[in-house]
C-alpha positions as CSV (number, residue, x, y, z in Angstrom):
1,X,-46.4,-57.9,-19.7
2,X,-47.6,-58.7,-23.2
3,X,-46.5,-56.0,-25.7
4,X,-47.8,-55.9,-29.2
5,X,-46.5,-53.7,-31.9
6,X,-49.0,-51.4,-33.7
7,X,-49.3,-51.6,-37.4
8,X,-47.8,-48.2,-37.7
9,X,-44.7,-49.3,-35.7
10,X,-44.3,-52.4,-37.8
11,X,-44.6,-50.3,-41.0
12,X,-42.1,-47.8,-39.6
13,X,-39.6,-50.7,-38.9
14,X,-40.1,-52.1,-42.3
15,X,-39.4,-48.8,-44.0
16,X,-36.4,-48.2,-41.8
17,X,-34.8,-51.5,-42.6
18,X,-35.5,-51.0,-46.3
19,X,-33.8,-47.6,-46.3
20,X,-30.8,-49.0,-44.3
21,X,-30.5,-51.9,-46.8
22,X,-30.7,-49.5,-49.7
23,X,-28.1,-47.2,-48.2
24,X,-25.7,-50.1,-47.5
25,X,-26.1,-51.4,-51.1
26,X,-25.6,-47.9,-52.6
27,X,-22.4,-47.6,-50.5
28,X,-21.1,-50.9,-51.7
29,X,-21.8,-50.1,-55.3
30,X,-20.1,-46.7,-54.9
31,X,-17.1,-48.4,-53.5
32,X,-17.0,-50.9,-56.4
33,X,-17.3,-48.0,-58.9
34,X,-14.6,-46.0,-57.2
35,X,-12.2,-48.9,-57.3
36,X,-12.9,-49.5,-60.9
37,X,-12.3,-45.9,-61.9
38,X,-9.1,-45.9,-59.9
39,X,-7.9,-49.1,-61.7
40,X,-8.8,-47.7,-65.1
41,X,-6.9,-44.5,-64.4
42,X,-3.9,-46.6,-63.3
43,X,-4.0,-48.7,-66.5
44,X,-4.4,-45.7,-68.8
45,X,-1.5,-44.0,-67.0
46,X,0.7,-47.0,-67.5
47,X,-0.3,-47.1,-71.2
48,X,0.6,-43.4,-71.7
49,X,3.9,-44.0,-70.0
50,X,4.6,-46.9,-72.4
51,X,3.7,-44.7,-75.4
52,X,6.2,-42.0,-74.2
53,X,8.9,-44.6,-73.8
54,X,8.2,-46.0,-77.3
55,X,8.3,-42.5,-78.8
56,X,11.6,-41.8,-77.1
57,X,13.1,-45.1,-78.2
58,X,12.0,-44.4,-81.8
59,X,13.6,-40.9,-81.7
60,X,16.8,-42.4,-80.4
61,X,16.8,-45.1,-83.0
62,X,16.3,-42.5,-85.7
63,X,19.3,-40.5,-84.5
64,X,21.6,-43.5,-84.5
């Protein structure tokens, strides 16, 4: 049996694959951005902790 795809079915398949590829790409980009935001939050938190430690050390040095 010789089956041929209609132009409509070929077009539908092309659109479907395009949407799937776009969704996959968007998911990958979102994952990258989520990781970057998490890493920036972690670094900023560490910086704030360091500032508190410096402030406390400075106060202790002023009292001594």
